[in-house]
C-alpha positions in Angstrom: 0.0 0.0 0.1 0.9 3.4 -1.0 2.3 5.6 1.8 0.2 8.9 2.2 1.6 12.3 3.2 -0.5 14.6 5.2 0.2 18.3 4.3 -1.5 21.6 4.8 -2.1 23.8 1.8 0.3 26.9 2.1 -2.7 29.1 0.2 -5.8 27.9 1.8 -4.9 26.4 5.0 -6.9 23.2 3.8 -5.6 19.9 5.2 -4.7 17.5 2.0 -3.8 14.2 1.4 -1.1 13.4 -1.2 0.7 10.7 -2.7 4.3 10.8 -2.4 4.7 11.3 -5.9 3.6 14.8 -5.1 6.9 15.5 -3.6 9.0 13.3 -5.8 9.4 14.0 -9.4 11.1 10.9 -10.3 8.3 8.6 -8.7 6.0 9.4 -11.9 4.8 11.9 -14.4 1.4 13.8 -13.0 -1.7 13.4 -14.6 -4.3 15.9 -15.4 -6.5 14.7 -12.6 -3.5 15.5 -9.9 -3.2 18.9 -11.1 -6.9 19.4 -11.0 -6.8 18.3 -7.5 -3.9 20.7 -6.8 -5.5 23.8 -8.4 -9.1 23.3 -7.2 -7.6 22.6 -3.5 -5.9 25.9 -3.7 -8.2 28.5 -5.1 -11.6 28.8 -3.4 -14.8 28.0 -5.3 -12.7 26.7 -8.4 -13.4 24.5 -11.3 -10.6 23.2 -13.2 -10.8 21.3 -16.4 -7.5 19.7 -17.3 -6.2 17.7 -20.0 -2.4 16.9 -21.1 -0.3 13.9 -21.9 1.9 13.5 -18.5 4.5 16.4 -19.1 2.3 19.2 -21.5 -0.9 20.2 -19.8 -4.1 22.6 -20.8 -5.8 23.9 -18.1 -9.2 26.1 -17.6 -9.5 27.5 -14.8 -12.7 29.1 -13.4 -12.9 30.9 -10.2 -14.3 33.9 -8.6 -11.0 34.9 -7.2 -10.0 36.1 -10.2 -12.4 38.5 -10.6 -10.8 42.4 -10.5 -7.5 40.7 -11.5 -5.6 41.2 -14.7 -4.4 38.2 -16.8 -0.9 37.9 -15.2 -2.4 38.0 -11.7 -4.9 35.4 -12.6 -2.2 33.1 -13.8 0.2 33.5 -10.7 -3.0 32.7 -8.8 -3.1 29.6 -10.6 1.0 28.9 -10.6 0.9 29.1 -6.6 -1.1 26.4 -6.0 1.2 24.4 -8.2 4.2 24.7 -5.8 7.2 24.3 -7.1 6.4 21.2 -9.7 7.2 23.7 -12.6 10.6 24.4 -11.4 11.3 20.8 -10.0 10.3 19.6 -13.7 7.0 17.4 -12.3 5.3 19.6 -14.8 7.3 20.3 -17.9 4.6 22.8 -19.5 1.4 24.0 -18.8 -1.0 26.4 -20.6 -3.2 28.1 -18.4 -6.5 29.9 -19.4 -8.5 31.7 -16.7 -12.2 32.9 -16.4 -14.6 34.4 -13.5 -18.0 32.8 -13.6 -19.2 35.5 -15.6 -16.5 35.4 -18.1 -16.7 31.7 -18.6 -20.6 31.8 -18.9 -19.9 34.5 -21.8 -17.1 32.6 -23.2 -19.7 29.5 -23.7 -22.5 31.8 -25.1 -20.0 32.8 -27.7 -18.8 29.7 -28.5 
């Protein structure tokens, strides 16, 4: 059985139970669902939609936390939920699109 690690998210203070691979990039590549868990745990009332191949990911993140923030500030909030996983190579590349709930609703009406 895989050992579980208990940690506290530095952004929200939520208690998270994470597998060891979250801390050891050599164990395996992250999957879209792994990144979804991190983002949704780190941003209040957030919905994250992800796809990817284990190293390259596309994320669409919808959160009321983005209200009043510019594009860079929104992306910084998302990057903060990923900790050092980009710097240590666990996540090689991620493309992030961010929306407030109103922006997401408008985007879907236009599509």
